[in-house]
N, C-alpha and C positions, 0 to 999 in steps of 0.2 A: 857286580851283581851276584850274590848270593845263589849257591847252586839247588839251594834245601832250602824249604820253610814250612815249619810245622803252626800249624792252625790251631789251636785248644777250644775247649770248652764250647764248641760250633753248636747250634742242631740244625742236620745235613737235610734239606730238603729236597728229596729224592724217593724217583719211582713210587710218588705216592705216600710215601712217608715220612717223618720227623723225629730223626735219630741222633741224638747227643752223644758226641765223637769227637777225638783229635783224628787227625789229616796230617801226613805228609806229602808231600811237593817235591820234587828231588830231577835234576834234569828232563823238566817240562813235563812231565806226566805224575800223576797219583802213585805216589808209591806202596801206601799205605793205610790202611781205615781203620781205628780199631780203639775204644775206649782212652786209653791213655797210650801216649807211645814218648818215648826219652828219644830228645832230641839228639842231632847227629853235633858232633862237632863242627863250632863255627855256623851252622843254622841258624837261620831266622826266626826270630819267636813271634808269634801272633794271638793273643789272646781273644776271641770272640764273643767274649761273656757273654754268652748265651745269644747272639744274635743268629739271624740265618743265612745257611750258608748254600747259595743257589749253583747248577749251573750253569753258566755264562749263556746268556741269549743268544739263540740263533736266527738273525733278521735274514728272514730269506727274501727280503723284495725293498732294494733302494736305489735311488739314483745319487751315485757323489760325481755325477756332472764332469765327469775326467775320461776324453780329452774333449777340447774345442767349447766346453762351457765353465770354465774354471774360473769365473768373475764372481759365480753363485759358488763354486765348493770342488773341492777333489780328493784325492785319496788319504794325501796330509791330513785334510781339514776336518774332513767328514768320519774318519775313521778315529781321527781325536774325543771329536762329541758323542761317538758310537761307545767310546772307550769310558768315556763321563757319564754314559746311559745307561750303562751294565752290560752292553751289545760287546762279545768277544767275538765273534762270527758273521759276517757279512756275504749275502748274494746281489752281485750288483745285475741292474739291468742294462739291457744294450740300445737304449736311444740314446747316445752320446754321438759327437760330431766329429768325425764319421760312425755310422752306429756299428757296432759289434754283430755283421754280419758274412763275415769270410774270415777264415783260419790267424791270415795275419795280423787283423785287428782284435781278436781274443787273445793270441801271446803278446800284442804288445802288450794290452790290459793288466799281464799276471807279473809281462817283466815291470810295470811301472809301481803297481802294490806290493811289490817285493823289495821293491825300494824305498817305501816309503810311506804304508800302510800301519797301523800302530794295532788294527787290528785282524783275524785270520779274512780269509779273501776266497770267494768262488767268486764265478761269473758265467752269465747268461750268453748263449745264443741266440742271435735273433732272426727271427724268421719276416721272409718278406714273399714277394707275388714271383719274385725268379730265383730263390736259392734255395730249391728242393735238394740240390744236387747235392749239393757243401752241406744241407743236414744229414741226408744219408749216410757221408761218409764220414761225420763227426766222429770225430774217437771219444768214445763215454769217460772217460775220467778229465776229460779237457773243461768241461761245463757241468753244473748243476742241471742244466733242462734247457728245454730250446723254450723260449718268450713266442707268444704268436698274439699279438695284437689286432684280436679280431673286433676293435671297436677305432674312434680315430686315432689316430696317433700323428707322429711329425714323422719327416721327409717319407720315404720309402717300405716307411714300417708298420702300412695298413694292410693285412694281409685278407682282401675279402674276394679271392679267384674262387669259386666253390672246387677245382680238379687240385688247385693248390694245397688248398686245405683238408681235402679228402688224404692226399697224399704226405702229409705231414703227419695226420694221425695214425697213418695207416705204417710209414716208414720211421718215424723218428725212433733213435735208439737210445733216446734217455726222455724223462720224464718232460712231458708239456705243460709249459703254464696261460694260462690264455687271462689277458683283459681283455671284458666282454662287456661292450655295449654297441647296438647296432648303430651304426651311424646313417644309412639311407633314415630311419626314424629322428635321429637327433639331427641331422640338417630341414629335416619337415619341420621339427620343432622350432627351430632357429629361425626360418619362417613364417612360422604364425607369429611368434615371440615380434618378429621385426615389422608384423604388420599391426601389432598393438601399440608399441613402443618407438617405431621408428629404430635409428641404432642404436637409439640409450636405452638399450633393455636393460634393468636393473639386476644384480646380482640374486635378488630372491627370486629370480624363476629357472636360476640353475640346476635345479631341483627336477623343475619342469622340462625342462630342455634338455638333460640328460636323466633322462624318464625312469621310472621304474620299469615299464614295458619295453624301454630298448635296453636297461639290461636286464631282463626276464627274456627277451627271443634272442639275444645273444650266447647267454649261458645253456639256453635250451636246446641251440644248436651245438654248441661246444658238447655236452654233455652227449647229442643223440652221436653224433662225431667216435666219443670216446666209446662208448657201446657198442656202435657196429665195429669199428677195425680192433677193440680192446688194447686201448692205447691208458696209458700211466699217465690220467687231466690231475690237474692241479689249476682251480676256480681260482685268481687271486682278489683280494679287495672285493666281497660280497656286499652287499651296500643295502638289500632292498630283502622285505618281510619273505615276497611272494619267492624271491630266488631261493628259498630253503627247504621248499618244498623238492625240490632237485636232490639234495643230498640225504645220505644216511648217518641218522645216530648212532653213536653207539662209538667203543671205544677204534680207534685208524687202525690198526691191525688188519690186514686182509684184505681194506680197502682199494681202489684202483683208481677210485672219484675221488678225490680230496678239496676243501674250501678251508678259505681265512679269513679272518677278520681283522682290518688295520685300526690300530688303537686311537687313530681320532674318529671313526666312526661310535665309537664308544663312549664318547666324551661331550661331542657336540651335534646337534643336529639342526633342520632347518629355519627353527625360528631365530637364528643366532645371527644369519645373513645380514638380517638388520645392521647388529652390532659388531660382527667384526669383516664385513664387506667381503671384498677378492682376497682376505688372509686367509681365511679359510674353503675357497676356492679349488676344490680337488676333484679329480676325473679317474673313477665315476664320485658322484656328486654324494655328499652327503645330503640323507634324506630325512625324513620325519620323525619325530620320538617315536613312534610305534613302530619302525624300523629299526631305531638304536634297542629300545625295547627287547625286540626279537634276535635280535644279534646276538646280543646276549645271553638270553637263554639258549640260544643255539651252540655258544660256546659251552655252554654248561650241558647240556645234554649229548654234544661231540657232534654235531652236524659240522659247524666248525670247525677245522680240526689243529690250526695253528692262529697264531696273534701277531701280525707284522705290521710295519711302521708303513711302507711306500714313501719312505723319506725323500723328498723331493724339495731341496733349496732353491729359490731366488730370492734375488734381494729384495728388501722393505721397498725401494724406489719402485720394482717394477710391479710388486702387491699395489702400492697406491696408484697403478695405472686407472685413469678413470672409465674407464671403457670398459663394462665389463667381456664383451668379445676379444679385446686383445690383452689383455691380464693375464698371466699366467696361471696354468691350476699345478698345485703340489706344495706341502707342507713339509718343511723341517721339522724333522719328531723323534731322532734316536736319543736325541738328548734326555728325553724326558718320558719314553718307552714302558721303562720297567718301573718306576712309581706310580705311573699315570696306570698301566697294568695292576699295581697292587692297589692302588685307589679303589679297584672293582672289589677286591677282598675286603676292605676297610667298611666299605657299604655294604657288603653282606650279601653285595649280588654273583660274587664268583668264589669259590672258596680256595685256597693255596695252593692245592693241588694241581689242579685244572688249570690255570694259571702258568707254575711251572712246566707242566705236562704242552700246553700251548705256544712260550718261546724257547724251551728248551729240544725235549726229548722227540715231541712229534716232527719238528723239522729237520731235528738229526735222524729220525727214520724216516720220512717222507722224499728227503733227500741223498739219501746213503750216505750219510757224511761217515766218514770213518773214525770210530773211536771219539767224538765227542759227543757232549749235547747229557751224558750222566756225570754223576759225581762217582766213579768203580775206580777201583785199583786198575792200574795200564793204562787205562784214558788220558789222555791231555790234561791237563789243570787247568781250562780255565773256567774260572769259579770267578763268584759275587757273593760280596760280605754285607751284610742287610740291617737294617736298625729297622723294624719294624714299629717303634714307637718316635721315629727320629722326624725329621720334619725340611722337606723342600721346598725351598721360596723360589719362585718359576721369575728371576727376571734380566731384564736383557743385558745386564752387565755380564752374566755369568754363561750366555751364548756362546759356544764354541765351534760352531757352525760357521763357517766364511760369510754366509749371507745376512749373520748378524741377529738374526730375530726368531720369537717363538710364539707361536699359534696357545701359549698355556702361560703366557706370559700374564702376571695379575695371581695367578695359582698357587696354592699353599697343599702338595700333597701328604698325605701323611705316614710317607717314608723315608728314608735316605739311604740311601750307597755310599756304603764307607770302607766301600776297597773291591776292586777287581783286580784278578790275575789273570794273567794271557801264556798261557805253554808252562806254567808255574812263577813268572818275572813278573811282581809287582806293577800293575799297568795305569792303577788309579788310587790316589792315597785317603779318597772323599771328597780333597780338595781341588790337587792338583792328576794333570796326568802327566806321567811318568815315561820318560825315552828309553822304552828296553829294549827295544832291538828282536823283538823273539816270535812276534807275526810268523804266519805261515800261511802255507797256498790250503786250502782244504780240499780232503782229499776223497770223489766221489765214487762208491760201488756201486752204480748200476746195477741191480738183474739186468742179466741180460733177456731180451722179448725171444 
């Protein structure tokens, strides 16, 4: 593997500017950015030919299913799908089997990812009703954040004890990331649906069961706790227009309460349950077209700071389960996230800089990721070369996730990822993931409380 690469004639999209430049990658870092760079002896020479060069996406919300659910995916398979999608770094959720709710499990994940992951990696520490002491003593460098399921979850990861929630928001040494849905309201909605439909509840009821009100009630509680205890709070996968009232528009700098959108909420709406069925069942639920439109506006005005995936692979056989109640929730998304986000630029719903800020700059800043998320001299060379005049046809035969399918099958996106570098190593050549061995553990410099 060459230690140096010069990328010539690129349009660098970075920090609100597009700059025509060359860029030298050396020993995993961005060595130099200049209008013209003389290639060192033996360096690989890449002509970008005017294509856009972006910082690699940092996806702050993925479920890679290891350990315990590896028939759906694992660090090896899902990180390679991510690389092909322009995701060079990810932060993985704790609801595996066993869950990541103690230090032994957290260390195991880091050790395993170091062996198998193609993308840079970081992990959340999971909150439960009874592990507050583990959270209080958590080494801030060991986790991107503490994940709190303030809504329905698997196993012991639903946190619904009021005193525990208060203690987490008061004492967590790192950012708190929340899944916000009210479990009592959801259970009541299921009872009402069963009164109408029996056990044969149609998936078209999903947005009514995991309702706007259930999301809003839980998000209001999270925001209230964060304000009371001066916490650093990030509310994941906002799905409703009404929740947007809780968040402040404008640049992310200085905010202690932030929120994000996930790419599937920007491309699907509740009218499509009839066509897609359980394939687009996810939690929180995809809501109405008016909610989708409001989410896009909120990304544009800064109420929603980050764009992520909530990548959650299940096999197509599991998704084909006839019963809505037992079919699993979640969509595989990392391989299409960047081209799907850029499609909103083609549709003139978002501008290019807003998308880049949402997928790279803001995740790096919000989670205090050291020296990533920007194209800057001295930073890690995580980069994506994009042809905005290209084309990506989504078909099942190109899917790299172990689950083997994509909700975007049949879609044509008007952008193409032509190359991806991870720590200066070519990881994707536009067609194939390249085994590079350069992935690293993310370093978090969380501010002290």
